[in-house]
Phi, psi and omega in degrees: 000320181294325179297322180295319178296320179297319179296318180296319178296321180295318178294320179297325179290327179280349185286092179258169181287140178290151178282171179297322180292323177294322175298319180296320179291320178296321178294320177299317178297318184298320185265345184247344179271134179297134183238161175227157176275140178208167175258134174278120194301310187299323184246000180059033176273146175280131180227163172265132180232157177224159179269146183299319182294327176290324177294319179295317178297322178295318179294321180290337177267358185277175180290340180285341177278338185257334185275153176249354183281328186280158178289328182262122180224132181259112181259327181212181184294326181296320180294325177293317180298316179298318181293319179295325175296321177297318178296325179292320178294325180282353173090016179283336171204170181215169180283145177222151177256130181276131177247130179293130179274143176278164181290340179290329180285000000 
């Protein structure tokens, strides 16, 4: 249990503010990646969710995959995965579990 607390503290210390370019990429993902409605399990809030493979495809089709001027450049799927993990640590999005809705809702 203590090890888990240490890991959480370590992640919180690494949690720095995202740059303007990271915000721009997150905004691009939000409006261009296909999303679905789901409930976030701990608080039962409705959220918009996307699948990782669709986010990676969106990043590979974006202007950041083609340009050489920006600091962030996506050359392959691994670089996209690494970048999405960084955005998750910085708090721009988080993991959610999809719960199937019944027809009564």
